[in-house]
LUMBAMAR-395627 format. One line per 4 residues: their letters; for each residue x negated, y, z negated of C-alpha. Coordinates in steps of 0.001 Angstrom, whole numbers. Layout:
<sites>
a) X/Y/Z; ... .
</sites>
This chain:
<sites>
rraf) -111755/33078/-90991; -113357/34574/-94039; -114056/37853/-92231; -110382/38271/-91331 .
rtag) -109308/37475/-94886; -111899/39903/-96296; -110591/42566/-93909; -107120/42128/-95394 .
adtv) -105347/39562/-93218; -102855/37565/-95283; -102818/34644/-92859; -105236/33500/-90158 .
issl) -104657/30811/-87552; -107887/29683/-85962; -109264/26732/-84058; -111855/24316/-85342 .
wqvk) -113198/23738/-81826; -112936/25340/-78404; -109534/24868/-76761; -108555/25776/-73206 .
dest) -106790/29123/-72875; -103695/27538/-71316; -103202/25155/-74238; -103851/27903/-76784 .
selm) -101355/30200/-75078; -98724/27459/-74997; -99188/26635/-78673; -99133/30292/-79757 .
qmfy) -95994/30975/-77726; -94251/28059/-79446; -95580/29207/-82823; -94210/32741/-82468 .
enlw) -90856/31499/-81144; -90579/29293/-84222; -91716/32087/-86523; -89475/34845/-85184 .
ledm) -86566/33227/-83348; -86147/30192/-85593; -87066/32185/-88725; -89534/29582/-89986 .
gtha) -92415/30220/-92355; -95916/30295/-90890; -96820/26761/-91978; -93573/25269/-90653 .
alrr) -93818/27246/-87401; -97358/26029/-86703; -96496/22454/-87653; -93459/22450/-85345 .
aqld) -95496/23912/-82463; -98186/21254/-82945; -95612/18450/-83092; -93876/19790/-79974 .
mlna) -97202/19824/-78099; -98041/16334/-79336; -94681/14992/-78170; -94950/16759/-74797 .
nrra) -98429/15309/-74278; -97189/11834/-75224; -94370/12078/-72684; -96788/13253/-69998 .
nand) -99387/10574/-70696; -98560/7931/-73279; -102133/6610/-73342; -103715/9996/-74062 .
prps) -101811/12312/-76449; -104757/14769/-76346; -105144/15925/-79935; -107797/18315/-78641 .
twga) -105015/20573/-77333; -103006/20889/-80550; -105074/19451/-83404; -107727/22163/-83479 .
fvld) -105522/24805/-85070; -105472/25443/-88800; -103701/27978/-90953; -105597/29732/-93722 .
gdwr) -104004/31981/-96302; -100342/32655/-97000; -98592/29579/-95629; -95032/30669/-96459 .
</sites>
């Protein structure tokens, strides 16, 4: 994350551990829909995407909400 910030990125979303491509793609699609279509700030857009994935995983399997698919992502930098 530091390298991106040093290179001039205002905001970086990264994962704390390896996440399957399918889950990452799903989360990022929700994030950008929230950011652009719903006109949310970056922090709110990521939070909503993570909550939507959590709720979808709970509906699919109540005993295993799989935080590994949504909980790995963090936002660093300008959170507005």
